[in-house]
Biopython code that builds the backbone (N, CA, C, O; Angstrom):
import numpy as np
from Bio.PDB.StructureBuilder import StructureBuilder

atoms = [
    (1, "MET", "N", (25.427, -109.842, -19.182)),
    (1, "MET", "CA", (25.736, -108.429, -19.058)),
    (1, "MET", "C", (26.184, -108.165, -17.618)),
    (1, "MET", "O", (25.861, -108.890, -16.677)),
    (2, "SER", "N", (26.926, -107.113, -17.518)),
    (2, "SER", "CA", (27.415, -106.753, -16.202)),
    (2, "SER", "C", (26.398, -105.869, -15.493)),
    (2, "SER", "O", (25.489, -105.328, -16.123)),
    (3, "LYS", "N", (26.550, -105.729, -14.209)),
    (3, "LYS", "CA", (25.646, -104.901, -13.422)),
    (3, "LYS", "C", (25.768, -103.434, -13.813)),
    (3, "LYS", "O", (24.781, -102.700, -13.761)),
    (4, "GLN", "N", (26.930, -103.008, -14.193)),
    (4, "GLN", "CA", (27.138, -101.604, -14.575)),
    (4, "GLN", "C", (26.401, -101.296, -15.882)),
    (4, "GLN", "O", (25.794, -100.236, -16.036)),
    (5, "MET", "N", (26.468, -102.246, -16.818)),
    (5, "MET", "CA", (25.791, -102.043, -18.111)),
    (5, "MET", "C", (24.280, -102.042, -17.908)),
    (5, "MET", "O", (23.580, -101.265, -18.557)),
    (6, "THR", "N", (23.762, -102.891, -17.029)),
    (6, "THR", "CA", (22.335, -102.937, -16.755)),
    (6, "THR", "C", (21.883, -101.623, -16.122)),
    (6, "THR", "O", (20.834, -101.084, -16.474)),
    (7, "PHE", "N", (22.675, -101.120, -15.194)),
    (7, "PHE", "CA", (22.346, -99.853, -14.560)),
    (7, "PHE", "C", (22.333, -98.705, -15.572)),
    (7, "PHE", "O", (21.442, -97.857, -15.530)),
    (8, "THR", "N", (23.296, -98.672, -16.465)),
    (8, "THR", "CA", (23.385, -97.626, -17.480)),
    (8, "THR", "C", (22.175, -97.679, -18.406)),
    (8, "THR", "O", (21.601, -96.639, -18.729)),
    (9, "LEU", "N", (21.785, -98.855, -18.831)),
    (9, "LEU", "CA", (20.634, -98.996, -19.723)),
    (9, "LEU", "C", (19.327, -98.602, -19.001)),
    (9, "LEU", "O", (18.448, -97.982, -19.600)),
    (10, "ALA", "N", (19.214, -98.957, -17.740)),
    (10, "ALA", "CA", (18.022, -98.583, -16.980)),
    (10, "ALA", "C", (17.937, -97.068, -16.823)),
    (10, "ALA", "O", (16.860, -96.483, -16.943)),
    (11, "CYS", "N", (19.070, -96.444, -16.557)),
    (11, "CYS", "CA", (19.081, -94.966, -16.453)),
    (11, "CYS", "C", (18.717, -94.322, -17.781)),
    (11, "CYS", "O", (17.985, -93.333, -17.805)),
    (12, "ALA", "N", (19.210, -94.861, -18.878)),
    (12, "ALA", "CA", (18.924, -94.317, -20.201)),
    (12, "ALA", "C", (17.425, -94.426, -20.510)),
    (12, "ALA", "O", (16.835, -93.497, -21.061)),
    (13, "VAL", "N", (16.815, -95.560, -20.154)),
    (13, "VAL", "CA", (15.384, -95.753, -20.395)),
    (13, "VAL", "C", (14.566, -94.768, -19.553)),
    (13, "VAL", "O", (13.618, -94.165, -20.055)),
    (14, "VAL", "N", (14.924, -94.606, -18.294)),
    (14, "VAL", "CA", (14.199, -93.675, -17.426)),
    (14, "VAL", "C", (14.345, -92.248, -17.937)),
    (14, "VAL", "O", (13.365, -91.504, -17.994)),
    (15, "LEU", "N", (15.563, -91.863, -18.308)),
    (15, "LEU", "CA", (15.785, -90.491, -18.818)),
    (15, "LEU", "C", (15.086, -90.285, -20.161)),
    (15, "LEU", "O", (14.603, -89.186, -20.434)),
    (16, "SER", "N", (15.023, -91.314, -21.003)),
    (16, "SER", "CA", (14.350, -91.162, -22.298)),
    (16, "SER", "C", (12.853, -90.943, -22.114)),
    (16, "SER", "O", (12.218, -90.321, -22.966)),
    (17, "ALA", "N", (12.285, -91.430, -21.039)),
    (17, "ALA", "CA", (10.866, -91.190, -20.769)),
    (17, "ALA", "C", (10.671, -89.906, -19.974)),
    (17, "ALA", "O", (9.675, -89.206, -20.159)),
    (18, "LEU", "N", (11.605, -89.594, -19.101)),
    (18, "LEU", "CA", (11.469, -88.455, -18.215)),
    (18, "LEU", "C", (11.723, -87.126, -18.912)),
    (18, "LEU", "O", (10.987, -86.167, -18.678)),
    (19, "VAL", "N", (12.730, -87.042, -19.752)),
    (19, "VAL", "CA", (13.098, -85.775, -20.407)),
    (19, "VAL", "C", (11.962, -85.254, -21.296)),
    (19, "VAL", "O", (11.591, -84.090, -21.147)),
    (20, "PRO", "N", (11.388, -86.047, -22.212)),
    (20, "PRO", "CA", (10.277, -85.509, -23.014)),
    (20, "PRO", "C", (9.051, -85.158, -22.168)),
    (20, "PRO", "O", (8.341, -84.198, -22.471)),
    (21, "GLY", "N", (8.804, -85.926, -21.119)),
    (21, "GLY", "CA", (7.662, -85.628, -20.258)),
    (21, "GLY", "C", (7.831, -84.293, -19.549)),
    (21, "GLY", "O", (6.894, -83.496, -19.488)),
    (22, "VAL", "N", (9.027, -84.046, -19.012)),
    (22, "VAL", "CA", (9.294, -82.778, -18.342)),
    (22, "VAL", "C", (9.254, -81.637, -19.353)),
    (22, "VAL", "O", (8.723, -80.568, -19.052)),
    (23, "ALA", "N", (9.798, -81.843, -20.530)),
    (23, "ALA", "CA", (9.781, -80.801, -21.562)),
    (23, "ALA", "C", (8.344, -80.470, -21.973)),
    (23, "ALA", "O", (8.015, -79.298, -22.152)),
    (24, "GLY", "N", (7.487, -81.477, -22.125)),
    (24, "GLY", "CA", (6.090, -81.248, -22.482)),
    (24, "GLY", "C", (5.349, -80.514, -21.378)),
    (24, "GLY", "O", (4.550, -79.616, -21.644)),
    (25, "TYR", "N", (5.620, -80.905, -20.127)),
    (25, "TYR", "CA", (4.986, -80.250, -18.997)),
    (25, "TYR", "C", (5.375, -78.774, -18.930)),
    (25, "TYR", "O", (4.518, -77.908, -18.751)),
    (26, "LEU", "N", (6.664, -78.494, -19.074)),
    (26, "LEU", "CA", (7.136, -77.102, -19.001)),
    (26, "LEU", "C", (6.597, -76.265, -20.161)),
    (26, "LEU", "O", (6.229, -75.107, -19.960)),
    (27, "SER", "N", (6.543, -76.826, -21.365)),
    (27, "SER", "CA", (6.009, -76.063, -22.498)),
    (27, "SER", "C", (4.510, -75.784, -22.312)),
    (27, "SER", "O", (4.030, -74.709, -22.671)),
    (28, "ALA", "N", (3.769, -76.756, -21.749)),
    (28, "ALA", "CA", (2.336, -76.535, -21.491)),
    (28, "ALA", "C", (2.145, -75.447, -20.437)),
    (28, "ALA", "O", (1.245, -74.616, -20.563)),
    (29, "ARG", "N", (2.983, -75.444, -19.400)),
    (29, "ARG", "CA", (2.891, -74.401, -18.375)),
    (29, "ARG", "C", (3.205, -73.029, -18.958)),
    (29, "ARG", "O", (2.526, -72.051, -18.643)),
    (30, "LEU", "N", (4.221, -72.950, -19.801)),
    (30, "LEU", "CA", (4.568, -71.663, -20.426)),
    (30, "LEU", "C", (3.440, -71.171, -21.336)),
    (30, "LEU", "O", (3.144, -69.977, -21.359)),
    (31, "GLU", "N", (2.811, -72.079, -22.085)),
    (31, "GLU", "CA", (1.681, -71.683, -22.932)),
    (31, "GLU", "C", (0.510, -71.185, -22.087)),
    (31, "GLU", "O", (-0.160, -70.226, -22.469)),
    (32, "ALA", "N", (0.257, -71.821, -20.951)),
    (32, "ALA", "CA", (-0.831, -71.381, -20.071)),
    (32, "ALA", "C", (-0.535, -70.000, -19.501)),
    (32, "ALA", "O", (-1.437, -69.170, -19.382)),
    (33, "ILE", "N", (0.721, -69.752, -19.147)),
    (33, "ILE", "CA", (1.097, -68.430, -18.629)),
    (33, "ILE", "C", (0.948, -67.367, -19.712)),
    (33, "ILE", "O", (0.443, -66.277, -19.441)),
    (34, "GLU", "N", (1.380, -67.669, -20.933)),
    (34, "GLU", "CA", (1.243, -66.709, -22.040)),
    (34, "GLU", "C", (-0.226, -66.439, -22.356)),
    (34, "GLU", "O", (-0.607, -65.302, -22.637)),
    (35, "SER", "N", (-1.047, -67.484, -22.309)),
    (35, "SER", "CA", (-2.484, -67.300, -22.554)),
    (35, "SER", "C", (-3.112, -66.425, -21.469)),
    (35, "SER", "O", (-3.940, -65.564, -21.765)),
    (36, "ALA", "N", (-2.722, -66.643, -20.223)),
    (36, "ALA", "CA", (-3.240, -65.817, -19.129)),
    (36, "ALA", "C", (-2.801, -64.363, -19.287)),
    (36, "ALA", "O", (-3.575, -63.450, -19.001)),
    (37, "GLU", "N", (-1.571, -64.139, -19.737)),
    (37, "GLU", "CA", (-1.100, -62.765, -19.977)),
    (37, "GLU", "C", (-1.897, -62.093, -21.087)),
    (37, "GLU", "O", (-2.263, -60.923, -20.973)),
    (38, "ARG", "N", (-2.167, -62.836, -22.170)),
    (38, "ARG", "CA", (-2.962, -62.268, -23.269)),
    (38, "ARG", "C", (-4.362, -61.906, -22.796)),
    (38, "ARG", "O", (-4.873, -60.839, -23.134)),
    (39, "ASN", "N", (-4.987, -62.785, -22.018)),
    (39, "ASN", "CA", (-6.329, -62.497, -21.490)),
    (39, "ASN", "C", (-6.304, -61.289, -20.562)),
    (39, "ASN", "O", (-7.214, -60.460, -20.595)),
    (40, "LEU", "N", (-5.273, -61.186, -19.737)),
    (40, "LEU", "CA", (-5.149, -60.051, -18.833)),
    (40, "LEU", "C", (-4.989, -58.750, -19.608)),
    (40, "LEU", "O", (-5.606, -57.744, -19.259)),
    (41, "ARG", "N", (-4.167, -58.758, -20.658)),
    (41, "ARG", "CA", (-3.995, -57.544, -21.483)),
    (41, "ARG", "C", (-5.305, -57.149, -22.155)),
    (41, "ARG", "O", (-5.640, -55.966, -22.220)),
    (42, "ALA", "N", (-6.047, -58.139, -22.656)),
    (42, "ALA", "CA", (-7.336, -57.842, -23.298)),
    (42, "ALA", "C", (-8.311, -57.236, -22.299)),
    (42, "ALA", "O", (-9.021, -56.283, -22.623)),
    (43, "LEU", "N", (-8.352, -57.782, -21.085)),
    (43, "LEU", "CA", (-9.237, -57.215, -20.057)),
    (43, "LEU", "C", (-8.806, -55.813, -19.656)),
    (43, "LEU", "O", (-9.651, -54.948, -19.429)),
    (44, "GLU", "N", (-7.496, -55.577, -19.565)),
    (44, "GLU", "CA", (-7.014, -54.233, -19.233)),
    (44, "GLU", "C", (-7.402, -53.234, -20.308)),
    (44, "GLU", "O", (-7.797, -52.110, -19.996)),
    (45, "VAL", "N", (-7.294, -53.628, -21.570)),
    (45, "VAL", "CA", (-7.674, -52.732, -22.669)),
    (45, "VAL", "C", (-9.163, -52.423, -22.604)),
    (45, "VAL", "O", (-9.566, -51.272, -22.773)),
    (46, "ARG", "N", (-9.993, -53.452, -22.358)),
    (46, "ARG", "CA", (-11.435, -53.213, -22.238)),
    (46, "ARG", "C", (-11.744, -52.288, -21.072)),
    (46, "ARG", "O", (-12.618, -51.427, -21.170)),
    (47, "LEU", "N", (-11.026, -52.468, -19.966)),
    (47, "LEU", "CA", (-11.242, -51.611, -18.806)),
    (47, "LEU", "C", (-10.845, -50.173, -19.100)),
    (47, "LEU", "O", (-11.553, -49.243, -18.713)),
    (48, "HIS", "N", (-9.716, -49.979, -19.783)),
    (48, "HIS", "CA", (-9.276, -48.622, -20.115)),
    (48, "HIS", "C", (-10.245, -47.949, -21.083)),
    (48, "HIS", "O", (-10.503, -46.751, -20.974)),
    (49, "VAL", "N", (-10.779, -48.716, -22.027)),
    (49, "VAL", "CA", (-11.752, -48.152, -22.969)),
    (49, "VAL", "C", (-13.013, -47.740, -22.219)),
    (49, "VAL", "O", (-13.560, -46.667, -22.473)),
    (50, "ARG", "N", (-13.479, -48.581, -21.299)),
    (50, "ARG", "CA", (-14.683, -48.251, -20.528)),
    (50, "ARG", "C", (-14.441, -47.039, -19.641)),
    (50, "ARG", "O", (-15.310, -46.174, -19.526)),
    (51, "GLU", "N", (-13.266, -46.966, -19.011)),
    (51, "GLU", "CA", (-12.960, -45.808, -18.166)),
    (51, "GLU", "C", (-12.859, -44.541, -18.999)),
    (51, "GLU", "O", (-13.307, -43.480, -18.565)),
    (52, "ALA", "N", (-12.277, -44.634, -20.188)),
    (52, "ALA", "CA", (-12.163, -43.455, -21.044)),
    (52, "ALA", "C", (-13.533, -42.995, -21.514)),
    (52, "ALA", "O", (-13.773, -41.796, -21.657)),
    (53, "ARG", "N", (-14.433, -43.946, -21.756)),
    (53, "ARG", "CA", (-15.771, -43.584, -22.213)),
    (53, "ARG", "C", (-16.568, -42.926, -21.091)),
    (53, "ARG", "O", (-17.332, -41.991, -21.332)),
    (54, "ASP", "N", (-16.390, -43.411, -19.875)),
    (54, "ASP", "CA", (-17.144, -42.883, -18.743)),
    (54, "ASP", "C", (-16.423, -41.758, -18.022)),
    (54, "ASP", "O", (-16.914, -41.268, -17.006)),
    (55, "ALA", "N", (-15.270, -41.338, -18.524)),
    (55, "ALA", "CA", (-14.468, -40.323, -17.821)),
    (55, "ALA", "C", (-15.176, -38.978, -17.865)),
    (55, "ALA", "O", (-15.758, -38.593, -18.880)),
    (56, "ARG", "N", (-15.115, -38.291, -16.770)),
    (56, "ARG", "CA", (-15.665, -36.937, -16.674)),
    (56, "ARG", "C", (-14.524, -35.997, -16.311)),
    (56, "ARG", "O", (-13.622, -36.363, -15.557)),
    (57, "ALA", "N", (-14.569, -34.802, -16.844)),
    (57, "ALA", "CA", (-13.543, -33.819, -16.525)),
    (57, "ALA", "C", (-13.680, -33.399, -15.072)),
    (57, "ALA", "O", (-14.749, -32.963, -14.644)),
    (58, "VAL", "N", (-12.609, -33.528, -14.322)),
    (58, "VAL", "CA", (-12.647, -33.189, -12.907)),
    (58, "VAL", "C", (-12.027, -31.829, -12.678)),
    (58, "VAL", "O", (-12.521, -31.047, -11.866)),
    (59, "SER", "N", (-10.969, -31.545, -13.374)),
    (59, "SER", "CA", (-10.311, -30.258, -13.182)),
    (59, "SER", "C", (-10.418, -29.441, -14.468)),
    (59, "SER", "O", (-10.587, -29.986, -15.558)),
    (60, "TYR", "N", (-10.318, -28.151, -14.316)),
    (60, "TYR", "CA", (-10.417, -27.239, -15.445)),
    (60, "TYR", "C", (-9.087, -26.515, -15.601)),
    (60, "TYR", "O", (-8.381, -26.299, -14.616)),
    (61, "PRO", "N", (-8.736, -26.134, -16.835)),
    (61, "PRO", "CA", (-7.453, -25.462, -17.033)),
    (61, "PRO", "C", (-7.400, -24.071, -16.401)),
    (61, "PRO", "O", (-6.322, -23.591, -16.049)),
    (62, "ALA", "N", (-8.540, -23.433, -16.257)),
    (62, "ALA", "CA", (-8.579, -22.090, -15.667)),
    (62, "ALA", "C", (-9.218, -22.186, -14.281)),
    (62, "ALA", "O", (-10.037, -23.072, -14.037)),
    (63, "PRO", "N", (-8.858, -21.298, -13.392)),
    (63, "PRO", "CA", (-9.465, -21.341, -12.062)),
    (63, "PRO", "C", (-10.946, -20.980, -12.131)),
    (63, "PRO", "O", (-11.372, -20.195, -12.978)),
    (64, "CYS", "N", (-11.700, -21.555, -11.243)),
    (64, "CYS", "CA", (-13.131, -21.268, -11.178)),
    (64, "CYS", "C", (-13.343, -19.905, -10.531)),
    (64, "CYS", "O", (-12.801, -19.622, -9.462)),
    (65, "LEU", "N", (-14.129, -19.072, -11.185)),
    (65, "LEU", "CA", (-14.442, -17.760, -10.651)),
    (65, "LEU", "C", (-15.861, -17.772, -10.124)),
    (65, "LEU", "O", (-16.723, -18.486, -10.638)),
    (66, "ARG", "N", (-16.090, -16.997, -9.122)),
    (66, "ARG", "CA", (-17.438, -16.918, -8.563)),
    (66, "ARG", "C", (-18.313, -16.101, -9.497)),
    (66, "ARG", "O", (-17.983, -14.967, -9.844)),
    (67, "THR", "N", (-19.409, -16.677, -9.893)),
    (67, "THR", "CA", (-20.318, -15.975, -10.795)),
    (67, "THR", "C", (-21.309, -15.175, -9.975)),
    (67, "THR", "O", (-21.660, -15.573, -8.864)),
    (68, "PRO", "N", (-21.767, -14.049, -10.508)),
    (68, "PRO", "CA", (-22.744, -13.262, -9.755)),
    (68, "PRO", "C", (-24.059, -14.027, -9.651)),
    (68, "PRO", "O", (-24.387, -14.842, -10.514)),
    (69, "ALA", "N", (-24.789, -13.761, -8.608)),
    (69, "ALA", "CA", (-26.068, -14.422, -8.394)),
    (69, "ALA", "C", (-27.049, -14.016, -9.490)),
    (69, "ALA", "O", (-27.115, -12.850, -9.880)),
    (70, "THR", "N", (-27.796, -14.975, -9.969)),
    (70, "THR", "CA", (-28.790, -14.679, -10.999)),
    (70, "THR", "C", (-30.012, -14.059, -10.341)),
    (70, "THR", "O", (-30.384, -14.446, -9.233)),
    (71, "PRO", "N", (-30.640, -13.102, -11.012)),
    (71, "PRO", "CA", (-31.824, -12.476, -10.414)),
    (71, "PRO", "C", (-32.968, -13.482, -10.331)),
    (71, "PRO", "O", (-33.156, -14.293, -11.238)),
    (72, "ARG", "N", (-33.707, -13.430, -9.275)),
    (72, "ARG", "CA", (-34.856, -14.318, -9.072)),
    (72, "ARG", "C", (-36.080, -13.715, -9.734)),
    (72, "ARG", "O", (-36.252, -12.497, -9.776)),
    (73, "PHE", "N", (-36.925, -14.596, -10.251)),
    (73, "PHE", "CA", (-38.164, -14.120, -10.834)),
    (73, "PHE", "C", (-39.149, -13.809, -9.717)),
    (73, "PHE", "O", (-39.265, -14.540, -8.734)),
    (74, "GLN", "N", (-39.838, -12.723, -9.899)),
    (74, "GLN", "CA", (-40.822, -12.328, -8.900)),
    (74, "GLN", "C", (-42.148, -12.983, -9.248)),
    (74, "GLN", "O", (-42.613, -12.906, -10.385)),
    (75, "GLN", "N", (-42.740, -13.617, -8.273)),
    (75, "GLN", "CA", (-44.024, -14.250, -8.513)),
    (75, "GLN", "C", (-45.126, -13.202, -8.415)),
    (75, "GLN", "O", (-45.180, -12.402, -7.481)),
    (76, "VAL", "N", (-46.002, -13.239, -9.415)),
    (76, "VAL", "CA", (-47.067, -12.257, -9.523)),
    (76, "VAL", "C", (-48.377, -12.939, -9.151)),
    (76, "VAL", "O", (-48.612, -14.079, -9.551)),
    (77, "PRO", "N", (-49.231, -12.263, -8.395)),
    (77, "PRO", "CA", (-50.526, -12.882, -8.087)),
    (77, "PRO", "C", (-51.330, -13.129, -9.354)),
    (77, "PRO", "O", (-51.163, -12.438, -10.359)),
    (78, "ALA", "N", (-52.205, -14.126, -9.289)),
    (78, "ALA", "CA", (-52.982, -14.515, -10.465)),
    (78, "ALA", "C", (-53.900, -13.400, -10.937)),
    (78, "ALA", "O", (-54.234, -13.343, -12.121)),
    (79, "THR", "N", (-54.312, -12.523, -10.050)),
    (79, "THR", "CA", (-55.206, -11.445, -10.464)),
    (79, "THR", "C", (-54.489, -10.455, -11.373)),
    (79, "THR", "O", (-55.129, -9.780, -12.180)),
    (80, "ALA", "N", (-53.184, -10.363, -11.250)),
    (80, "ALA", "CA", (-52.439, -9.435, -12.096)),
    (80, "ALA", "C", (-52.327, -9.945, -13.523)),
    (80, "ALA", "O", (-51.974, -9.181, -14.422)),
    (81, "LEU", "N", (-52.618, -11.216, -13.748)),
    (81, "LEU", "CA", (-52.525, -11.779, -15.094)),
    (81, "LEU", "C", (-53.777, -11.516, -15.916)),
    (81, "LEU", "O", (-53.841, -11.889, -17.088)),
    (82, "GLY", "N", (-54.746, -10.894, -15.327)),
    (82, "GLY", "CA", (-55.939, -10.560, -16.097)),
    (82, "GLY", "C", (-57.022, -11.611, -16.004)),
    (82, "GLY", "O", (-57.815, -11.748, -16.936)),
    (83, "GLU", "N", (-57.085, -12.351, -14.930)),
    (83, "GLU", "CA", (-58.090, -13.386, -14.777)),
    (83, "GLU", "C", (-59.409, -12.725, -14.374)),
    (83, "GLU", "O", (-59.450, -11.878, -13.482)),
    (84, "HIS", "N", (-60.473, -13.128, -15.044)),
    (84, "HIS", "CA", (-61.781, -12.545, -14.748)),
    (84, "HIS", "C", (-62.828, -13.617, -14.957)),
    (84, "HIS", "O", (-63.058, -14.039, -16.090)),
    (85, "ARG", "N", (-63.473, -14.070, -13.886)),
    (85, "ARG", "CA", (-64.534, -15.080, -13.934)),
    (85, "ARG", "C", (-64.075, -16.358, -14.648)),
    (85, "ARG", "O", (-64.819, -16.914, -15.457)),
    (86, "GLY", "N", (-62.841, -16.830, -14.350)),
    (86, "GLY", "CA", (-62.358, -18.085, -14.922)),
    (86, "GLY", "C", (-61.817, -17.960, -16.324)),
    (86, "GLY", "O", (-61.415, -18.967, -16.906)),
    (87, "LYS", "N", (-61.786, -16.769, -16.894)),
    (87, "LYS", "CA", (-61.288, -16.592, -18.261)),
    (87, "LYS", "C", (-60.050, -15.716, -18.224)),
    (87, "LYS", "O", (-59.948, -14.801, -17.407)),
    (88, "VAL", "N", (-59.132, -15.994, -19.094)),
    (88, "VAL", "CA", (-57.927, -15.180, -19.214)),
    (88, "VAL", "C", (-58.039, -14.413, -20.523)),
    (88, "VAL", "O", (-58.226, -14.998, -21.590)),
    (89, "TRP", "N", (-57.920, -13.088, -20.422)),
    (89, "TRP", "CA", (-58.026, -12.247, -21.618)),
    (89, "TRP", "C", (-56.638, -11.786, -22.010)),
    (89, "TRP", "O", (-56.039, -10.947, -21.337)),
    (90, "VAL", "N", (-56.130, -12.334, -23.099)),
    (90, "VAL", "CA", (-54.813, -11.961, -23.617)),
    (90, "VAL", "C", (-54.995, -11.545, -25.061)),
    (90, "VAL", "O", (-55.714, -12.181, -25.833)),
    (91, "ARG", "N", (-54.322, -10.457, -25.404)),
    (91, "ARG", "CA", (-54.447, -9.970, -26.786)),
    (91, "ARG", "C", (-53.206, -10.342, -27.590)),
    (91, "ARG", "O", (-52.110, -10.468, -27.045)),
    (92, "HIS", "N", (-53.396, -10.512, -28.869)),
    (92, "HIS", "CA", (-52.322, -10.776, -29.820)),
    (92, "HIS", "C", (-51.532, -12.045, -29.458)),
    (92, "HIS", "O", (-50.302, -12.014, -29.425)),
    (93, "VAL", "N", (-52.214, -13.136, -29.192)),
    (93, "VAL", "CA", (-51.565, -14.419, -28.888)),
    (93, "VAL", "C", (-51.578, -15.262, -30.153)),
    (93, "VAL", "O", (-52.614, -15.372, -30.809)),
    (94, "PRO", "N", (-50.434, -15.866, -30.510)),
    (94, "PRO", "CA", (-50.419, -16.729, -31.704)),
    (94, "PRO", "C", (-51.366, -17.919, -31.524)),
    (94, "PRO", "O", (-51.664, -18.335, -30.404)),
    (95, "ALA", "N", (-51.823, -18.445, -32.642)),
    (95, "ALA", "CA", (-52.801, -19.528, -32.610)),
    (95, "ALA", "C", (-52.233, -20.778, -31.938)),
    (95, "ALA", "O", (-52.955, -21.461, -31.212)),
    (96, "TRP", "N", (-50.981, -21.083, -32.158)),
    (96, "TRP", "CA", (-50.385, -22.291, -31.574)),
    (96, "TRP", "C", (-50.285, -22.188, -30.051)),
    (96, "TRP", "O", (-50.329, -23.199, -29.351)),
    (97, "LEU", "N", (-50.151, -20.954, -29.544)),
    (97, "LEU", "CA", (-50.019, -20.771, -28.104)),
    (97, "LEU", "C", (-51.361, -20.970, -27.393)),
    (97, "LEU", "O", (-51.400, -21.451, -26.261)),
    (98, "SER", "N", (-52.438, -20.605, -28.047)),
    (98, "SER", "CA", (-53.743, -20.769, -27.403)),
    (98, "SER", "C", (-54.053, -22.251, -27.185)),
    (98, "SER", "O", (-54.602, -22.620, -26.147)),
    (99, "GLY", "N", (-53.707, -23.100, -28.151)),
    (99, "GLY", "CA", (-53.905, -24.546, -27.975)),
    (99, "GLY", "C", (-53.043, -25.098, -26.860)),
    (99, "GLY", "O", (-53.478, -25.960, -26.097)),
    (100, "LEU", "N", (-51.818, -24.601, -26.763)),
    (100, "LEU", "CA", (-50.905, -25.042, -25.712)),
    (100, "LEU", "C", (-51.421, -24.621, -24.343)),
    (100, "LEU", "O", (-51.354, -25.401, -23.393)),
    (101, "LEU", "N", (-51.935, -23.398, -24.228)),
    (101, "LEU", "CA", (-52.492, -22.938, -22.958)),
    (101, "LEU", "C", (-53.699, -23.774, -22.541)),
    (101, "LEU", "O", (-53.885, -24.046, -21.355)),
    (102, "ALA", "N", (-54.513, -24.180, -23.500)),
    (102, "ALA", "CA", (-55.681, -25.008, -23.191)),
    (102, "ALA", "C", (-55.227, -26.366, -22.663)),
    (102, "ALA", "O", (-55.812, -26.880, -21.709)),
    (103, "GLU", "N", (-54.188, -26.959, -23.270)),
    (103, "GLU", "CA", (-53.675, -28.256, -22.812)),
    (103, "GLU", "C", (-53.078, -28.147, -21.418)),
    (103, "GLU", "O", (-53.287, -29.026, -20.582)),
    (104, "VAL", "N", (-52.342, -27.080, -21.164)),
    (104, "VAL", "CA", (-51.738, -26.888, -19.844)),
    (104, "VAL", "C", (-52.827, -26.738, -18.792)),
    (104, "VAL", "O", (-52.700, -27.281, -17.695)),
    (105, "GLY", "N", (-53.888, -26.014, -19.103)),
    (105, "GLY", "CA", (-54.986, -25.850, -18.157)),
    (105, "GLY", "C", (-55.677, -27.165, -17.864)),
    (105, "GLY", "O", (-56.092, -27.399, -16.729)),
    (106, "GLU", "N", (-55.814, -28.046, -18.877)),
    (106, "GLU", "CA", (-56.439, -29.348, -18.660)),
    (106, "GLU", "C", (-55.570, -30.232, -17.787)),
    (106, "GLU", "O", (-56.085, -30.950, -16.931)),
    (107, "VAL", "N", (-54.280, -30.193, -17.985)),
    (107, "VAL", "CA", (-53.367, -31.009, -17.190)),
    (107, "VAL", "C", (-53.356, -30.522, -15.751)),
    (107, "VAL", "O", (-53.275, -31.335, -14.831)),
    (108, "GLY", "N", (-53.435, -29.237, -15.540)),
    (108, "GLY", "CA", (-53.409, -28.668, -14.201)),
    (108, "GLY", "C", (-54.638, -29.008, -13.371)),
    (108, "GLY", "O", (-54.635, -28.761, -12.165)),
    (109, "GLY", "N", (-55.659, -29.548, -13.952)),
    (109, "GLY", "CA", (-56.837, -29.945, -13.195)),
    (109, "GLY", "C", (-57.941, -28.902, -13.192)),
    (109, "GLY", "O", (-59.063, -29.199, -12.783)),
    (110, "SER", "N", (-57.653, -27.704, -13.633)),
    (110, "SER", "CA", (-58.683, -26.677, -13.673)),
    (110, "SER", "C", (-59.341, -26.698, -15.046)),
    (110, "SER", "O", (-58.978, -27.490, -15.915)),
    (111, "GLU", "N", (-60.286, -25.837, -15.218)),
    (111, "GLU", "CA", (-60.916, -25.780, -16.524)),
    (111, "GLU", "C", (-59.934, -25.190, -17.524)),
    (111, "GLU", "O", (-59.073, -24.401, -17.136)),
    (112, "PRO", "N", (-60.035, -25.546, -18.796)),
    (112, "PRO", "CA", (-59.063, -25.072, -19.785)),
    (112, "PRO", "C", (-59.065, -23.549, -19.890)),
    (112, "PRO", "O", (-60.099, -22.891, -19.776)),
    (113, "LEU", "N", (-57.863, -23.019, -20.112)),
    (113, "LEU", "CA", (-57.742, -21.577, -20.278)),
    (113, "LEU", "C", (-58.245, -21.207, -21.661)),
    (113, "LEU", "O", (-57.964, -21.899, -22.639)),
    (114, "ARG", "N", (-58.980, -20.126, -21.738)),
    (114, "ARG", "CA", (-59.508, -19.682, -23.025)),
    (114, "ARG", "C", (-58.803, -18.396, -23.406)),
    (114, "ARG", "O", (-58.686, -17.469, -22.605)),
    (115, "VAL", "N", (-58.338, -18.357, -24.638)),
    (115, "VAL", "CA", (-57.632, -17.175, -25.130)),
    (115, "VAL", "C", (-58.380, -16.630, -26.317)),
    (115, "VAL", "O", (-58.752, -17.370, -27.228)),
    (116, "ARG", "N", (-58.601, -15.324, -26.305)),
    (116, "ARG", "CA", (-59.285, -14.702, -27.449)),
    (116, "ARG", "C", (-58.280, -14.078, -28.363)),
    (116, "ARG", "O", (-58.650, -13.502, -29.386)),
]
sb = StructureBuilder()
sb.init_structure("model")
sb.init_model(0)
sb.init_chain("A")
sb.init_seg("    ")
for serial, (resi, resn, name, xyz) in enumerate(atoms, 1):
    if name == "N":
        sb.init_residue(resn, " ", resi, " ")
    sb.init_atom(name, np.array(xyz, "f"), 0.0, 1.0, " ", f" {name:<3s}", serial, name[0])
structure = sb.get_structure()
């Protein structure tokens, strides 16, 4: 064989091994890029769902108006409530309320309130 024919055959053998290898490498890289894009889209969707779930309204469609101040409750001394020698005398109290008052008095640390 001539040197030219040997060179041509050697080039053909190298290209026959090189072309499929490069094609396989490029297809694997493209698949990895597509997989990364799919994962990124899935994470973005999860993030948007979480943000939508945790979203709070920041602005209102109408302007905020200043509301008038609410009246404050006046604190009344305990003697005005009818306390006499550790007993509270209240008339016409429902039965369920008397039990509740007794529990509140026990929690407060004082002796239970008695309602007649």
